[in-house]
C-alpha beads as a LAMMPS data file, in Angstrom:
LAMMPS data file: protein, C-alpha beads

222 atoms
221 bonds

1 atom types
1 bond types

-500.0 500.0 xlo xhi
-500.0 500.0 ylo yhi
-500.0 500.0 zlo zhi

Masses

1 110.0

Atoms # bond

1 1 1 -217.399 -221.924 361.262
2 1 1 -217.564 -222.040 357.450
3 1 1 -214.922 -224.806 357.368
4 1 1 -216.866 -226.832 359.918
5 1 1 -220.080 -226.361 357.969
6 1 1 -218.373 -227.547 354.775
7 1 1 -216.982 -230.588 356.516
8 1 1 -220.376 -231.520 357.979
9 1 1 -222.061 -231.075 354.627
10 1 1 -219.396 -233.175 352.921
11 1 1 -219.658 -235.979 355.481
12 1 1 -223.456 -236.120 355.205
13 1 1 -223.150 -236.403 351.394
14 1 1 -220.644 -239.247 351.586
15 1 1 -222.609 -241.023 354.322
16 1 1 -225.702 -241.110 352.113
17 1 1 -223.626 -242.503 349.205
18 1 1 -222.099 -245.120 351.483
19 1 1 -225.395 -246.311 352.856
20 1 1 -226.529 -246.936 349.324
21 1 1 -223.635 -249.283 348.717
22 1 1 -223.918 -252.887 349.950
23 1 1 -220.477 -254.015 348.963
24 1 1 -217.937 -254.675 351.713
25 1 1 -214.160 -254.887 351.324
26 1 1 -211.849 -257.420 352.974
27 1 1 -209.173 -256.301 355.364
28 1 1 -205.568 -257.354 355.253
29 1 1 -202.806 -256.929 357.807
30 1 1 -200.517 -253.891 357.609
31 1 1 -196.897 -253.502 358.616
32 1 1 -196.076 -252.572 362.181
33 1 1 -195.156 -248.921 362.726
34 1 1 -192.560 -247.863 365.298
35 1 1 -194.721 -245.007 366.511
36 1 1 -198.281 -246.318 366.174
37 1 1 -200.179 -249.579 366.055
38 1 1 -200.374 -251.226 362.680
39 1 1 -203.360 -249.865 360.715
40 1 1 -205.894 -252.226 359.239
41 1 1 -205.973 -251.900 355.454
42 1 1 -208.870 -252.072 353.054
43 1 1 -208.238 -252.900 349.410
44 1 1 -209.667 -250.475 346.852
45 1 1 -211.724 -252.235 344.139
46 1 1 -210.936 -249.710 341.407
47 1 1 -207.304 -250.592 340.895
48 1 1 -206.204 -248.292 343.729
49 1 1 -203.723 -248.890 346.575
50 1 1 -204.411 -250.240 350.003
51 1 1 -206.012 -247.600 352.245
52 1 1 -205.412 -247.563 356.020
53 1 1 -208.859 -247.837 357.632
54 1 1 -207.718 -246.212 360.877
55 1 1 -206.509 -243.041 359.177
56 1 1 -208.792 -240.049 358.926
57 1 1 -209.135 -238.373 355.502
58 1 1 -209.818 -234.738 354.881
59 1 1 -211.824 -233.655 351.744
60 1 1 -208.700 -231.744 350.702
61 1 1 -206.926 -235.157 350.257
62 1 1 -204.703 -235.045 353.260
63 1 1 -204.845 -237.615 356.075
64 1 1 -204.148 -237.806 359.794
65 1 1 -203.112 -240.923 361.754
66 1 1 -203.283 -240.875 365.543
67 1 1 -199.988 -241.790 367.276
68 1 1 -201.171 -241.141 370.846
69 1 1 -203.813 -239.106 372.678
70 1 1 -202.617 -235.713 371.444
71 1 1 -200.256 -236.488 368.554
72 1 1 -200.916 -237.336 364.939
73 1 1 -198.955 -237.897 361.764
74 1 1 -200.156 -236.121 358.557
75 1 1 -199.699 -236.920 354.884
76 1 1 -201.037 -236.722 351.364
77 1 1 -203.433 -239.459 350.183
78 1 1 -202.903 -241.790 347.254
79 1 1 -205.670 -240.270 345.111
80 1 1 -203.804 -236.956 345.327
81 1 1 -200.376 -238.425 344.624
82 1 1 -201.704 -240.283 341.553
83 1 1 -203.357 -237.087 340.300
84 1 1 -200.190 -235.044 340.794
85 1 1 -197.739 -237.656 339.523
86 1 1 -194.063 -237.074 340.102
87 1 1 -193.461 -234.616 342.962
88 1 1 -190.330 -232.514 342.469
89 1 1 -190.269 -230.677 345.761
90 1 1 -192.105 -230.300 349.069
91 1 1 -192.285 -227.105 351.081
92 1 1 -192.846 -228.171 354.665
93 1 1 -194.367 -225.997 357.417
94 1 1 -192.252 -224.342 360.107
95 1 1 -191.884 -225.999 363.479
96 1 1 -193.989 -224.708 366.399
97 1 1 -196.535 -223.227 364.021
98 1 1 -200.200 -223.492 365.032
99 1 1 -202.450 -224.599 362.136
100 1 1 -206.237 -224.850 361.992
101 1 1 -208.141 -227.737 360.496
102 1 1 -208.641 -226.954 356.816
103 1 1 -205.925 -224.241 356.738
104 1 1 -203.289 -224.246 353.981
105 1 1 -200.180 -225.571 355.568
106 1 1 -197.595 -226.712 353.002
107 1 1 -196.920 -227.057 349.292
108 1 1 -195.865 -229.639 346.746
109 1 1 -194.545 -228.942 343.251
110 1 1 -194.680 -231.029 340.108
111 1 1 -192.939 -229.274 337.231
112 1 1 -194.433 -225.772 336.973
113 1 1 -197.483 -226.801 339.000
114 1 1 -197.665 -225.937 342.710
115 1 1 -200.397 -227.278 344.982
116 1 1 -201.138 -225.970 348.472
117 1 1 -202.237 -228.640 350.919
118 1 1 -204.642 -228.124 353.814
119 1 1 -204.222 -229.398 357.389
120 1 1 -206.516 -232.338 358.221
121 1 1 -206.351 -231.581 361.951
122 1 1 -205.414 -228.545 363.974
123 1 1 -202.510 -228.192 366.387
124 1 1 -198.851 -227.288 366.712
125 1 1 -196.306 -228.587 364.196
126 1 1 -193.826 -230.634 366.245
127 1 1 -191.895 -232.553 363.557
128 1 1 -191.464 -232.369 359.801
129 1 1 -190.304 -235.135 357.508
130 1 1 -186.899 -233.772 356.537
131 1 1 -186.333 -236.708 354.158
132 1 1 -188.796 -235.147 351.764
133 1 1 -186.395 -232.284 351.087
134 1 1 -183.905 -234.707 349.566
135 1 1 -186.378 -237.379 348.460
136 1 1 -189.702 -235.619 347.584
137 1 1 -190.715 -238.718 345.586
138 1 1 -191.361 -240.530 348.888
139 1 1 -194.606 -238.640 349.159
140 1 1 -195.729 -240.369 345.928
141 1 1 -194.161 -243.783 346.396
142 1 1 -195.169 -244.235 350.079
143 1 1 -198.008 -241.802 350.797
144 1 1 -199.189 -243.731 353.857
145 1 1 -195.715 -244.674 355.095
146 1 1 -192.335 -243.003 354.831
147 1 1 -193.817 -240.198 352.676
148 1 1 -195.673 -238.536 355.560
149 1 1 -195.358 -234.708 355.699
150 1 1 -195.363 -233.581 359.362
151 1 1 -196.513 -234.429 362.923
152 1 1 -198.838 -232.288 365.001
153 1 1 -199.742 -231.967 368.660
154 1 1 -203.440 -231.287 369.044
155 1 1 -205.388 -230.903 372.313
156 1 1 -208.619 -231.544 370.365
157 1 1 -207.350 -234.394 368.273
158 1 1 -210.255 -236.767 368.991
159 1 1 -212.797 -234.081 368.048
160 1 1 -210.845 -233.177 364.924
161 1 1 -210.693 -236.843 363.804
162 1 1 -214.503 -237.056 364.039
163 1 1 -214.670 -234.523 361.237
164 1 1 -212.662 -236.807 358.920
165 1 1 -213.616 -239.783 356.777
166 1 1 -212.644 -243.306 357.888
167 1 1 -213.103 -246.953 356.940
168 1 1 -215.630 -247.888 354.250
169 1 1 -216.621 -244.266 353.699
170 1 1 -213.196 -243.632 352.238
171 1 1 -213.750 -246.146 349.472
172 1 1 -217.058 -244.483 348.508
173 1 1 -215.461 -241.076 348.564
174 1 1 -212.443 -242.196 346.484
175 1 1 -214.763 -243.771 343.916
176 1 1 -216.733 -240.481 343.671
177 1 1 -213.447 -238.480 343.285
178 1 1 -212.272 -240.850 340.522
179 1 1 -215.537 -240.511 338.641
180 1 1 -215.453 -236.714 338.891
181 1 1 -211.834 -236.294 337.801
182 1 1 -212.323 -238.695 334.889
183 1 1 -215.367 -236.716 333.784
184 1 1 -213.375 -233.514 333.917
185 1 1 -210.518 -235.090 331.889
186 1 1 -212.927 -236.511 329.287
187 1 1 -214.150 -233.043 328.518
188 1 1 -210.538 -231.922 327.889
189 1 1 -208.981 -234.945 326.239
190 1 1 -210.827 -238.312 326.179
191 1 1 -207.499 -240.182 325.984
192 1 1 -206.589 -238.944 329.456
193 1 1 -209.696 -240.361 331.087
194 1 1 -209.973 -243.964 332.354
195 1 1 -213.157 -245.904 331.949
196 1 1 -214.087 -246.490 335.629
197 1 1 -210.445 -246.838 336.773
198 1 1 -207.879 -244.545 338.315
199 1 1 -207.076 -241.404 336.324
200 1 1 -203.865 -241.250 334.239
201 1 1 -200.892 -240.893 336.577
202 1 1 -199.862 -237.214 336.678
203 1 1 -203.070 -236.086 335.018
204 1 1 -202.967 -232.687 336.801
205 1 1 -199.776 -231.652 334.965
206 1 1 -201.105 -232.721 331.553
207 1 1 -204.214 -230.576 331.323
208 1 1 -204.400 -226.878 330.404
209 1 1 -204.081 -224.108 333.005
210 1 1 -207.816 -223.497 333.329
211 1 1 -208.672 -227.135 333.959
212 1 1 -205.709 -227.558 336.237
213 1 1 -206.910 -224.713 338.418
214 1 1 -210.378 -226.247 338.494
215 1 1 -208.980 -229.563 339.620
216 1 1 -206.848 -227.980 342.333
217 1 1 -209.851 -226.045 343.630
218 1 1 -212.090 -229.115 343.474
219 1 1 -209.797 -231.724 345.044
220 1 1 -207.301 -229.790 347.153
221 1 1 -209.620 -226.961 348.320
222 1 1 -206.962 -224.427 347.564

Bonds

1 1 1 2
2 1 2 3
3 1 3 4
4 1 4 5
5 1 5 6
6 1 6 7
7 1 7 8
8 1 8 9
9 1 9 10
10 1 10 11
11 1 11 12
12 1 12 13
13 1 13 14
14 1 14 15
15 1 15 16
16 1 16 17
17 1 17 18
18 1 18 19
19 1 19 20
20 1 20 21
21 1 21 22
22 1 22 23
23 1 23 24
24 1 24 25
25 1 25 26
26 1 26 27
27 1 27 28
28 1 28 29
29 1 29 30
30 1 30 31
31 1 31 32
32 1 32 33
33 1 33 34
34 1 34 35
35 1 35 36
36 1 36 37
37 1 37 38
38 1 38 39
39 1 39 40
40 1 40 41
41 1 41 42
42 1 42 43
43 1 43 44
44 1 44 45
45 1 45 46
46 1 46 47
47 1 47 48
48 1 48 49
49 1 49 50
50 1 50 51
51 1 51 52
52 1 52 53
53 1 53 54
54 1 54 55
55 1 55 56
56 1 56 57
57 1 57 58
58 1 58 59
59 1 59 60
60 1 60 61
61 1 61 62
62 1 62 63
63 1 63 64
64 1 64 65
65 1 65 66
66 1 66 67
67 1 67 68
68 1 68 69
69 1 69 70
70 1 70 71
71 1 71 72
72 1 72 73
73 1 73 74
74 1 74 75
75 1 75 76
76 1 76 77
77 1 77 78
78 1 78 79
79 1 79 80
80 1 80 81
81 1 81 82
82 1 82 83
83 1 83 84
84 1 84 85
85 1 85 86
86 1 86 87
87 1 87 88
88 1 88 89
89 1 89 90
90 1 90 91
91 1 91 92
92 1 92 93
93 1 93 94
94 1 94 95
95 1 95 96
96 1 96 97
97 1 97 98
98 1 98 99
99 1 99 100
100 1 100 101
101 1 101 102
102 1 102 103
103 1 103 104
104 1 104 105
105 1 105 106
106 1 106 107
107 1 107 108
108 1 108 109
109 1 109 110
110 1 110 111
111 1 111 112
112 1 112 113
113 1 113 114
114 1 114 115
115 1 115 116
116 1 116 117
117 1 117 118
118 1 118 119
119 1 119 120
120 1 120 121
121 1 121 122
122 1 122 123
123 1 123 124
124 1 124 125
125 1 125 126
126 1 126 127
127 1 127 128
128 1 128 129
129 1 129 130
130 1 130 131
131 1 131 132
132 1 132 133
133 1 133 134
134 1 134 135
135 1 135 136
136 1 136 137
137 1 137 138
138 1 138 139
139 1 139 140
140 1 140 141
141 1 141 142
142 1 142 143
143 1 143 144
144 1 144 145
145 1 145 146
146 1 146 147
147 1 147 148
148 1 148 149
149 1 149 150
150 1 150 151
151 1 151 152
152 1 152 153
153 1 153 154
154 1 154 155
155 1 155 156
156 1 156 157
157 1 157 158
158 1 158 159
159 1 159 160
160 1 160 161
161 1 161 162
162 1 162 163
163 1 163 164
164 1 164 165
165 1 165 166
166 1 166 167
167 1 167 168
168 1 168 169
169 1 169 170
170 1 170 171
171 1 171 172
172 1 172 173
173 1 173 174
174 1 174 175
175 1 175 176
176 1 176 177
177 1 177 178
178 1 178 179
179 1 179 180
180 1 180 181
181 1 181 182
182 1 182 183
183 1 183 184
184 1 184 185
185 1 185 186
186 1 186 187
187 1 187 188
188 1 188 189
189 1 189 190
190 1 190 191
191 1 191 192
192 1 192 193
193 1 193 194
194 1 194 195
195 1 195 196
196 1 196 197
197 1 197 198
198 1 198 199
199 1 199 200
200 1 200 201
201 1 201 202
202 1 202 203
203 1 203 204
204 1 204 205
205 1 205 206
206 1 206 207
207 1 207 208
208 1 208 209
209 1 209 210
210 1 210 211
211 1 211 212
212 1 212 213
213 1 213 214
214 1 214 215
215 1 215 216
216 1 216 217
217 1 217 218
218 1 218 219
219 1 219 220
220 1 220 221
221 1 221 222
């Protein structure tokens, strides 16, 4: 219940911010997936990557993409991969495990820093991306493509997806996250903050332990 309340509160906050914004972003065609229809893409205006508009984004910076009525693919979003930088290893969840929406489900490591990631939707883990064990950098290079983490079967997938951010709301949310992390970095070392743009790549591993823990709590909810 507390997780659901947090999600509802978060969505209301972002919706208000979005309604205040009158800017609209153009869409461009995405590549065709073998397991799902090609997502529409919106281009971030702050120097960021293309964001799939049909994906649902959790406030803990994981995403879910519907593959069919009860199956979804899950990954780490590009704000998170930029913040973490080079990922050295990925600890994937076990098969047939049931996870709840918002539950800690797997880990990524960058140097001495380990970040626990939360599940964007609930369900049973059916497939993990074994390539990440040999090529963990895929999660950074292709966060919305070959760098996905795992797949899940969820009987309540449609309901779960309604709790996530989509489309233009994602742009507003990303902008807010960028502003917050840059403000946090400016207090630690002004040279690490970007004036209105994306944070320095791998910022999370460059700050001290106290600020690093604050950033992990703030942006990964873990």
